[in-house]
N, C-alpha and C positions, 0 to 999 in steps of 0.2 A: 486459406492459410492463416490469415491474421486472426480469424475467429478461433481457430484451433489453438493458436499461441496464447490468445487472451484467455481462453478456457483453461489452459494448462497453468497460466500465471495465477489466475484467480483460485484455482484448485490448490495450487502450492501454497498460496498465502492464506488459505482458509484455516490452516492449522496454526495455533498460537506459538508452538515451539518453532515452527518454520519462520514465522514473522519475527520471533526474537533472534533467530539465527541471522536473518536478513538485516535486522537492526544492528546486530553486533558487527556484521561484515561491512556495514556502511561506515564504520569507524576505521576499517582497514583489514588487511589480510589476517587470517587466523588458521591454525591447524585444527584438525578434528578434536584433538585433545583439549585445546584451548576453547573450542566451541562447546565441548561437553561439560566443562567446569561448572557453570552456573545451574545445570540441570540435574535432577535426581534420576538420571537414566544412563544406561550403559553407552559406551563408545559405539557399539554396533547399532544401537537405536538411533543415535545422532547421525551415523553414516546413512541409515535408511532415509532419514529426513533430507539429508544433503543430496541423495540420489534423486529425490522428488524435485528438489530445487534445481538440480543440474538438468533434469529432463525438461523443466520449464524454461531453461536458459538463464535462470536468475543467478546461478553460481557456476564458477569454473574452478578447476584445480590445476595448480602448476607444479613445477618441480624446482626445488632449491636444495641441491645436494640430497640430504636424507629427509628433508621437510617436504611436505605436500601441502602448501598453503592453499586455502580456499579464498576466493575473491568474489565480490559482488559484481554482477554484470548489469549494466544500466539499461540496455536496450529494451528488455521486456517491461521494465518499470516505466520507461518513457512511453511505450505503446499503451500501457494502462492509463497513464496520465493524459495522453492525447484523447483516448476514448472517453474518459471522465470529463474532460474539458468541454466536450460537446454538450454534455448534460448540465454542466455548470452554467453555460449560457442560457439554457432553458430555465433553470431554477432562478438565476439572477433576474430574468425578465418577469418571472412570476412574483418574486419578492418585490420588484419595483412596482408592479401593479398593486400588490397588497399594501405597500407603503403609501401609494397614492390614495387608495380607498380609505385607509386608516386616517390619513390627513384630512380627507373630505369629511369623514365622520366627526372628527374633532372640531372642524370648522362649523359644521351643522350644529353640534352640541353647544359650542360657544354662542352661536347666533340664537338658538332656542333658549339657552340659559339666560341671556340678556333680556329677552322679550318677557319673561315670566315676572 
């Protein structure tokens, strides 16, 4: 189940328009019309993007009288962050080894430079 949800989240975030919508919703709720404003596309096109984000669990829609505000849901982003965090530890360890190697090379270069 977690793999399917991660796949859906990454697929939803693969599109730059959807990432922009997520970035906007990170600032607070917005209606479809408000979300459509900065884009040169129709409201139905924005609605299609929102449906993809909703299926991935990234966005939910509420009811406030006549308004149907969209809001960002944090759980899928938290799962992506947790997944990426495992790889961060791997890369940190590799960068630490690279830093150590570079420091050793600098020290060798200093020693050899003095002997000349």
